[in-house]
Wavefront OBJ file of the C-alpha trace (Angstrom):
o trace
v -1.332 -44.638 29.218
v 1.181 -42.165 30.684
v 1.697 -40.640 27.239
v -2.052 -40.247 26.795
v -2.280 -38.539 30.187
v 0.500 -36.163 29.223
v -1.322 -35.354 26.001
v -4.500 -34.591 27.955
v -2.446 -32.362 30.262
v -1.072 -30.460 27.266
v -4.534 -29.996 25.827
v -5.851 -28.711 29.171
v -3.065 -26.127 29.353
v -3.826 -25.121 25.780
v -7.559 -24.692 26.511
v -6.809 -22.539 29.573
v -4.453 -20.414 27.486
v -7.033 -20.049 24.722
v -9.775 -19.059 27.174
v -7.476 -16.328 28.491
v -6.872 -15.025 24.967
v -10.580 -15.061 24.171
v -11.256 -13.159 27.373
v -8.890 -10.463 26.132
v -10.706 -10.513 22.762
v -14.017 -10.196 24.572
v -12.803 -7.104 26.399
v -11.632 -5.633 23.095
v -15.025 -6.292 21.527
v -16.667 -4.627 24.533
v -14.651 -1.503 23.880
v -15.431 -1.507 20.152
v -19.152 -2.144 20.285
v -20.148 -0.519 23.600
v -21.753 -1.968 26.679
v -25.259 -1.213 25.464
v -25.034 -3.432 22.369
v -23.471 -6.286 24.300
v -26.089 -5.947 27.016
v -28.895 -6.236 24.475
v -27.143 -9.200 22.886
v -26.777 -10.894 26.282
v -30.449 -10.399 27.134
v -31.489 -11.866 23.797
v -29.133 -14.816 24.198
v -30.537 -15.520 27.651
v -34.068 -15.623 26.268
v -33.031 -17.900 23.444
v -31.175 -20.165 25.841
v -34.545 -21.309 27.069
v -35.376 -22.621 23.642
v -34.684 -26.281 23.089
v -33.062 -25.828 19.707
v -30.449 -23.504 21.147
v -29.705 -25.909 23.958
v -29.253 -28.655 21.413
v -26.848 -26.517 19.396
v -24.808 -25.793 22.508
v -24.631 -29.504 23.277
v -23.424 -30.175 19.738
v -20.690 -27.559 20.050
v -19.496 -28.962 23.367
v -19.576 -32.490 21.977
v -17.580 -31.421 18.927
v -14.988 -29.691 21.121
v -14.720 -32.816 23.276
v -14.255 -35.040 20.227
v -11.581 -32.700 18.905
v -9.679 -32.676 22.193
v -9.811 -36.459 22.535
v -8.660 -37.069 18.947
v -5.761 -34.641 19.240
v -4.811 -36.026 22.636
v -4.623 -39.522 21.178
v -2.489 -38.138 18.361
v -0.178 -36.378 20.753
v 0.194 -39.573 22.763
v 1.900 -40.989 19.660
v 4.122 -37.968 19.208
v 4.876 -35.929 22.316
v 6.784 -38.266 24.608
v 8.810 -35.509 26.251
v 6.315 -34.306 28.871
v 7.995 -34.411 32.276
v 8.744 -38.049 33.125
v 7.146 -39.284 29.901
v 10.365 -39.309 27.913
v 13.770 -37.782 27.431
v 13.393 -37.450 23.652
v 15.783 -34.876 22.211
v 14.676 -32.252 19.749
v 15.369 -33.192 16.163
v 17.723 -30.897 14.302
v 16.147 -29.016 11.418
v 17.699 -27.166 8.534
v 18.321 -23.523 9.338
v 15.783 -21.450 7.369
v 16.634 -18.562 5.072
v 16.489 -15.274 6.957
v 15.128 -12.989 4.230
v 13.336 -13.997 1.023
v 11.712 -12.001 -1.754
v 8.751 -13.401 -3.674
v 6.411 -12.665 -6.581
v 3.075 -14.284 -7.430
v 1.386 -13.111 -10.652
v -1.530 -14.218 -12.807
v -3.115 -13.008 -16.038
v -6.386 -14.420 -17.369
v -8.696 -13.978 -20.330
v -12.400 -14.848 -19.922
v -15.322 -14.898 -22.296
v -18.896 -15.416 -21.073
v -21.947 -15.821 -23.304
v -25.357 -15.262 -21.672
v -23.754 -14.947 -18.229
v -23.224 -11.858 -16.119
v -21.820 -11.603 -12.594
v -25.181 -12.004 -10.899
v -27.477 -13.540 -13.469
v -28.209 -15.743 -16.457
v -29.262 -13.347 -19.209
v -28.917 -12.485 -22.876
v -25.587 -11.053 -23.971
v -21.867 -11.723 -23.951
v -18.912 -10.290 -22.047
v -15.173 -10.713 -22.324
v -12.449 -9.323 -20.107
v -8.799 -9.583 -19.174
v -7.863 -9.536 -15.527
v -4.441 -9.556 -13.937
v -3.101 -9.700 -10.404
v 0.381 -9.357 -8.923
v 1.542 -9.946 -5.359
v 5.032 -8.940 -4.237
v 6.534 -9.305 -0.800
v 9.154 -10.321 1.728
v 9.403 -13.118 4.298
v 11.830 -12.504 7.149
v 12.984 -14.910 9.899
v 15.275 -13.152 12.388
v 15.241 -16.359 14.466
v 13.955 -19.892 13.920
v 10.839 -19.149 15.994
v 9.883 -15.728 14.607
v 8.528 -15.120 11.098
v 7.461 -11.793 9.542
v 5.480 -11.397 6.303
v 4.944 -8.188 4.350
v 3.290 -8.494 0.932
v 1.430 -6.096 -1.326
v -1.219 -6.740 -3.979
v -2.405 -4.978 -7.118
v -5.281 -6.166 -9.317
v -6.690 -4.693 -12.524
v -9.160 -5.553 -15.280
v -9.452 -4.568 -18.929
v -12.901 -4.678 -20.509
v -14.955 -4.509 -17.303
v -18.620 -3.872 -18.179
v -19.974 -0.507 -17.039
v -22.761 -2.054 -14.954
v -23.832 -5.349 -13.436
v -20.339 -6.375 -12.309
v -18.878 -5.520 -8.867
v -15.494 -3.964 -9.625
v -14.252 -4.624 -6.082
v -14.129 -8.362 -6.920
v -11.784 -7.692 -9.843
v -9.862 -4.475 -9.216
v -7.738 -3.233 -6.331
v -5.311 -0.334 -6.054
v -1.907 -1.205 -4.572
v -2.632 -2.362 -1.057
v -1.400 -4.557 1.787
v -1.994 -8.247 1.107
v -0.139 -9.833 4.065
v 1.360 -8.098 7.100
v 1.832 -10.367 10.093
v 4.183 -11.810 12.664
v 4.231 -15.481 13.653
v 5.816 -16.694 16.901
v 6.447 -20.431 17.191
v 7.172 -22.572 20.268
v 5.230 -20.124 22.416
v 5.912 -20.601 26.160
v 8.314 -23.361 25.206
v 5.476 -25.604 24.089
v 3.867 -26.711 20.807
v 1.969 -23.434 20.420
v 2.115 -20.785 17.685
v 0.670 -17.270 17.716
v 0.106 -15.343 14.477
v -1.039 -11.701 14.501
v -1.928 -9.338 11.665
v -3.273 -9.494 8.124
v -3.271 -13.058 6.909
v -5.080 -15.768 4.999
v -7.123 -18.409 6.785
v -7.279 -21.447 4.483
v -8.515 -24.783 5.782
v -9.628 -28.076 4.315
v -10.830 -27.804 0.740
v -11.768 -24.103 1.259
v -15.449 -25.047 1.280
v -16.174 -23.345 4.612
v -13.123 -21.113 5.114
v -10.602 -19.971 2.511
v -9.652 -16.982 0.382
v -11.582 -18.000 -2.753
v -8.389 -17.233 -4.647
v -9.926 -17.763 -8.073
v -11.448 -14.286 -7.801
v -9.059 -11.560 -8.902
v -9.521 -9.966 -5.463
v -10.424 -12.646 -2.927
v -13.129 -11.642 -0.423
v -11.712 -13.200 2.744
v -8.475 -11.653 3.908
v -8.281 -11.377 7.700
v -6.938 -8.971 10.285
v -6.786 -11.621 12.959
v -5.105 -13.429 15.841
v -4.610 -17.178 15.417
v -3.430 -19.540 18.146
v -2.306 -22.974 16.975
v -1.074 -26.229 18.400
v 0.397 -28.695 15.950
v 1.527 -32.276 16.224
v 2.509 -35.089 13.909
v -1.015 -36.174 12.986
v -2.879 -32.887 13.085
v -3.515 -29.453 14.551
v -6.012 -27.202 16.309
v -6.307 -23.555 15.250
v -8.378 -20.976 17.135
v -8.913 -17.517 15.692
v -10.571 -14.191 16.236
v -10.525 -11.408 13.664
v -12.274 -9.267 11.081
v -12.591 -9.533 7.303
v -10.713 -6.761 5.552
v -12.670 -4.759 2.985
v -12.315 -1.508 1.100
v -14.987 1.054 0.251
v -14.171 2.107 -3.312
v -16.871 4.780 -3.235
v -14.880 6.779 -0.675
v -11.296 5.481 -0.874
v -8.918 5.358 -3.831
v -5.214 4.618 -4.038
v -3.095 3.209 -1.248
v -4.446 3.582 2.280
v -4.103 2.093 5.716
v -7.651 3.172 6.566
v -9.301 -0.175 5.858
v -12.834 -1.194 6.645
v -14.116 -4.578 7.801
v -17.194 -6.506 6.727
v -17.587 -9.268 9.345
v -16.274 -10.105 12.790
v -15.417 -13.781 13.092
v -14.140 -16.372 15.525
v -13.939 -20.130 15.798
v -11.713 -23.150 15.587
v -10.658 -25.559 12.858
v -8.938 -28.845 13.664
v -7.391 -31.757 11.817
v -6.584 -35.289 12.883
v -5.148 -38.014 10.661
v -5.000 -41.674 11.649
v -1.511 -42.700 12.791
v 1.091 -44.005 10.376
v 0.477 -47.601 9.341
v -3.304 -47.162 9.334
v -5.515 -46.184 6.363
v -5.051 -42.615 5.128
v -8.180 -41.140 6.736
v -8.523 -37.690 8.278
v -11.183 -35.867 10.327
v -11.624 -32.081 10.556
v -14.159 -30.822 13.150
v -14.813 -27.069 13.111
v -16.949 -24.299 14.564
v -17.187 -20.820 13.015
v -18.981 -17.646 14.050
v -19.803 -14.596 11.929
v -21.169 -11.301 13.257
v -22.247 -8.115 11.506
v -23.850 -5.164 13.310
v -24.561 -3.145 10.148
v -28.359 -3.656 10.462
v -28.532 -4.826 6.844
v -30.504 -7.983 7.509
v -34.168 -8.910 7.893
v -35.939 -6.356 10.053
v -32.898 -4.033 9.851
v -31.180 -6.007 12.600
v -27.796 -7.648 13.099
v -26.329 -10.909 11.834
v -25.228 -13.569 14.322
v -24.339 -16.608 12.232
v -22.804 -19.882 13.449
v -21.472 -22.916 11.584
v -20.900 -26.301 13.180
v -19.579 -29.199 11.153
v -16.978 -31.754 10.212
v -15.047 -32.820 7.160
v -13.623 -36.302 6.663
v -11.611 -37.608 3.731
v -9.646 -40.685 2.763
v -7.015 -41.423 0.117
v -5.740 -44.634 -1.506
v -8.190 -46.898 0.283
v -8.666 -50.538 -0.745
v -6.299 -50.203 -3.670
v -7.490 -46.918 -5.152
v -10.696 -45.569 -3.568
v -10.907 -42.046 -2.218
v -13.710 -40.078 -0.577
v -14.445 -36.627 0.822
v -17.410 -35.705 3.058
v -18.441 -32.374 4.574
v -21.509 -31.533 6.663
v -22.257 -28.055 8.005
v -25.178 -26.988 10.186
v -25.886 -23.263 10.197
v -27.843 -21.545 12.978
v -28.202 -18.156 14.659
v -30.027 -14.920 13.807
v -30.403 -13.389 10.352
v -31.771 -10.103 11.605
v -35.166 -10.915 13.101
v -35.223 -14.401 11.546
v -33.910 -17.618 13.074
v -31.342 -19.378 10.882
v -31.983 -23.081 10.247
v -29.840 -24.165 7.291
v -27.337 -26.812 6.249
v -24.797 -27.820 3.613
v -23.685 -31.321 2.625
v -21.066 -32.531 0.164
v -19.897 -36.049 -0.678
v -17.620 -37.470 -3.361
v -16.505 -41.053 -3.940
v -13.931 -41.995 -6.540
v -11.578 -44.689 -7.741
v -8.284 -44.331 -9.607
v -7.176 -47.005 -12.078
v -3.459 -46.516 -11.535
v -2.476 -49.481 -13.726
v -4.241 -48.141 -16.831
v -2.741 -45.646 -19.292
v -3.109 -42.031 -18.090
v -4.175 -43.316 -14.612
v -7.864 -42.345 -14.984
v -9.825 -41.411 -11.890
v -13.629 -41.717 -11.943
v -15.753 -40.089 -9.269
v -19.341 -39.170 -8.442
v -20.262 -36.246 -6.211
v -23.399 -34.838 -4.614
v -23.846 -31.361 -3.136
v -26.901 -29.910 -1.412
v -27.323 -26.514 0.242
v -30.644 -25.741 1.874
v -33.103 -23.181 0.541
v -35.857 -21.088 2.108
v -39.358 -22.310 1.218
v -41.198 -19.383 2.866
v -39.674 -15.889 3.156
v -42.420 -14.808 5.585
v -42.174 -17.469 8.305
v -39.462 -15.789 10.423
v -37.040 -18.611 9.581
v -34.037 -18.153 7.303
v -33.676 -21.558 5.684
v -31.237 -20.631 2.889
v -27.654 -21.646 3.509
v -25.211 -18.723 3.465
v -21.555 -19.448 2.794
v -19.361 -18.975 5.864
v -15.893 -17.758 4.839
v -15.190 -20.101 1.956
v -15.709 -20.491 -1.769
v -19.034 -19.192 -2.983
v -20.290 -22.174 -4.858
v -19.969 -25.164 -7.132
v -16.281 -24.991 -7.842
v -15.736 -24.395 -11.549
v -19.348 -23.691 -12.407
v -19.303 -21.038 -9.716
v -16.316 -19.354 -11.272
v -18.722 -17.852 -13.763
v -21.212 -17.154 -11.008
v -24.298 -19.150 -11.888
v -24.130 -21.830 -9.219
v -23.712 -20.687 -5.632
v -24.153 -22.780 -2.499
v -27.647 -21.386 -1.900
v -30.859 -23.371 -2.474
v -28.837 -25.737 -4.570
v -28.367 -29.390 -5.541
v -25.621 -30.694 -7.783
v -25.241 -34.252 -9.055
v -21.794 -34.503 -10.581
v -19.709 -37.039 -12.527
v -15.981 -36.544 -13.083
v -13.267 -38.104 -15.215
v -9.668 -37.070 -14.503
v -6.754 -38.065 -16.720
v -3.000 -37.677 -16.230
v -1.457 -38.090 -19.716
v 1.974 -36.822 -18.691
v 3.908 -35.600 -15.707
v 2.462 -32.277 -14.478
v -0.431 -32.454 -16.973
v -4.046 -32.897 -15.810
v -7.155 -33.135 -17.967
v -10.618 -33.241 -16.403
v -14.135 -33.652 -17.802
v -17.147 -32.930 -15.566
v -20.903 -33.274 -15.908
v -23.379 -31.472 -13.605
v -27.113 -31.779 -13.090
v -28.399 -28.767 -11.123
v -31.674 -28.511 -9.195
v -33.272 -26.283 -6.590
v -33.333 -27.599 -3.034
v -36.585 -25.690 -2.393
v -38.883 -25.079 -5.364
v -40.307 -21.903 -3.764
v -36.858 -20.523 -3.093
v -34.809 -18.251 -5.328
v -32.021 -19.036 -7.777
v -29.787 -16.177 -8.895
v -32.116 -13.458 -10.275
v -35.236 -15.692 -10.428
v -37.843 -16.743 -7.884
v -41.131 -18.654 -8.170
v -42.990 -18.134 -4.894
v -45.682 -20.633 -5.929
v -43.265 -23.499 -6.612
v -45.209 -24.414 -9.749
v -42.191 -24.148 -12.065
v -40.453 -27.141 -10.527
v -36.805 -27.479 -9.544
v -34.930 -28.170 -12.807
v -32.154 -25.582 -13.182
v -30.315 -27.370 -15.955
v -27.212 -29.327 -16.953
v -23.602 -28.379 -17.621
v -20.498 -29.975 -19.101
v -17.026 -28.638 -18.356
v -13.541 -29.349 -19.608
v -10.335 -28.281 -17.865
v -6.724 -28.578 -18.939
v -3.811 -27.605 -16.674
v -0.103 -27.986 -17.347
v 2.781 -27.060 -15.058
v 5.507 -26.485 -17.622
v 8.096 -25.217 -15.126
v 8.657 -25.418 -11.399
v 7.106 -21.987 -10.912
v 4.766 -21.614 -13.909
v 1.545 -23.223 -15.115
v -1.166 -22.557 -17.678
v -4.802 -23.576 -17.652
v -7.806 -23.685 -19.949
v -11.364 -24.010 -18.671
v -14.475 -24.141 -20.847
v -18.062 -25.202 -20.333
v -21.640 -25.118 -21.596
v -24.841 -24.752 -19.558
v -28.233 -25.903 -20.899
v -31.097 -24.306 -18.915
v -33.803 -26.540 -17.466
v -37.562 -25.993 -17.324
v -37.416 -23.803 -14.221
v -34.943 -21.358 -15.807
v -36.744 -21.328 -19.157
v -40.084 -20.480 -17.554
v -38.729 -18.060 -14.933
v -36.691 -16.108 -17.502
v -39.758 -15.140 -19.541
v -38.899 -17.207 -22.582
v -35.126 -16.696 -22.754
v -33.722 -20.218 -22.993
v -30.443 -20.047 -24.908
v -27.530 -22.065 -23.621
v -24.752 -20.271 -21.789
v -21.043 -20.894 -22.301
v -17.719 -19.712 -20.973
v -14.009 -20.062 -21.594
v -11.083 -18.989 -19.475
v -7.328 -19.106 -20.209
v -4.823 -18.231 -17.516
v -1.081 -18.121 -16.939
v 0.305 -18.200 -13.408
v 3.868 -17.624 -12.236
v 5.384 -17.555 -8.767
v 8.939 -17.587 -7.513
v 11.013 -16.690 -4.483
v 14.645 -15.705 -4.101
v 16.884 -15.826 -1.050
v 18.424 -12.465 -0.165
v 20.420 -13.725 2.808
l 1 2 3 4 5 6 7 8 9 10 11 12 13 14 15 16 17 18 19 20 21 22 23 24 25 26 27 28 29 30 31 32 33 34 35 36 37 38 39 40 41 42 43 44 45 46 47 48 49 50 51 52 53 54 55 56 57 58 59 60 61 62 63 64 65 66 67 68 69 70 71 72 73 74 75 76 77 78 79 80 81 82 83 84 85 86 87 88 89 90 91 92 93 94 95 96 97 98 99 100 101 102 103 104 105 106 107 108 109 110 111 112 113 114 115 116 117 118 119 120 121 122 123 124 125 126 127 128 129 130 131 132 133 134 135 136 137 138 139 140 141 142 143 144 145 146 147 148 149 150 151 152 153 154 155 156 157 158 159 160 161 162 163 164 165 166 167 168 169 170 171 172 173 174 175 176 177 178 179 180 181 182 183 184 185 186 187 188 189 190 191 192 193 194 195 196 197 198 199 200 201 202 203 204 205 206 207 208 209 210 211 212 213 214 215 216 217 218 219 220 221 222 223 224 225 226 227 228 229 230 231 232 233 234 235 236 237 238 239 240 241 242 243 244 245 246 247 248 249 250 251 252 253 254 255 256 257 258 259 260 261 262 263 264 265 266 267 268 269 270 271 272 273 274 275 276 277 278 279 280 281 282 283 284 285 286 287 288 289 290 291 292 293 294 295 296 297 298 299 300 301 302 303 304 305 306 307 308 309 310 311 312 313 314 315 316 317 318 319 320 321 322 323 324 325 326 327 328 329 330 331 332 333 334 335 336 337 338 339 340 341 342 343 344 345 346 347 348 349 350 351 352 353 354 355 356 357 358 359 360 361 362 363 364 365 366 367 368 369 370 371 372 373 374 375 376 377 378 379 380 381 382 383 384 385 386 387 388 389 390 391 392 393 394 395 396 397 398 399 400 401 402 403 404 405 406 407 408 409 410 411 412 413 414 415 416 417 418 419 420 421 422 423 424 425 426 427 428 429 430 431 432 433 434 435 436 437 438 439 440 441 442 443 444 445 446 447 448 449 450 451 452 453 454 455 456 457 458 459 460 461 462 463 464 465 466 467 468 469 470 471 472 473 474 475 476 477 478 479 480 481 482 483 484 485 486 487 488 489 490 491 492 493 494 495 496 497 498 499 500 501 502 503 504 505 506 507
């Protein structure tokens, strides 16, 4: 009981500290965006506060924060027994880290796409080579201070002249990571990280770099405050997504632009040792954009509230993964009312040859059934991967107005070798909503997008090198056949990549 009280005390101190940091961030935002904009925002928020749906969303956020604090406090009660009179536990000795390391991460990939372009299903084929290299240094002058400075260069051979956004594939030499991380802040279990960095959480479904893309869209210039313990962590962040305007900037520059302002928290709690391997990850994310590019030429104020839970090796071989996200806010002049849900259940037959794992998954992202009703019902990805994992890699299946029924078979024929076969059945969530470059406002064409089969092979042939092959075929359904004015050929893709990474101690 004393340990639990100490954990609560730690969490209270952490919350007070975080509120102070966010107050500083608020003052910075005030300076950047002017008092007039914030005043208008405040007046609008006060009006919306009278609406029941907004009150309900606030209650959900507060409830989620409370759940997170309680879960992490329970976890800390198992771990931190050195709070005042709680315990006299001595710090465990850890291996002294290398002071300065040099690293390289490189990838080259060949892709061929038949009847697929970046933004559409259409007649024609494309093939291209893309490559990316990241080079940098990690420096630890002390055990509690860590600096990162990495650069990135990305290029493509065979990029089509039109229809493909080059900024997703090509980047002049630029800063990839540039940050400082301070651990054991104030002598407690707190860490502060400032600068350009990646924010990767969970399975990257709601927040992650989307590293498959040659140039990932979600690098951050941010401040992250963390508290970590044996069974989990809480991270709070405020920052902006780095971007580059290739119409006005070429070559190396420190004059970077930003696409979104963002803030939120992501947390993780795993059941204590000796209990089933089950974890919970509550989160809340906010995304703002004042570029007036949204409905009614107004701003974006987008919020994501949700939780992920997953379990491994349950009842002799079962595993599961669940994610639910509720999206709300303002899409210009429209109210956002959207959601995303993902569930997968599998079982691994460890005693059989190649240890096969069978699983079934279901994904649904809401669509907008009426573009003229002042409600934005289509789910918009927060800061994570754009869509249905490998199908999305060739940009047909995004998490927007989308359903995916999926069956998977994974095989492990040898050490470091994985083979996977997947089947997808794709449908619209709203028949009147859009899919890629098609839309049937009447809803008379139905919801059948089509089916796909994919095969993936990946082999790690050295400690720092691996190769992969991914291929698939998509058969369009009735909706696509009718909406595409008679074009109904199957689409296919193949990708082959080689990835290498290594690091070397300098001193």
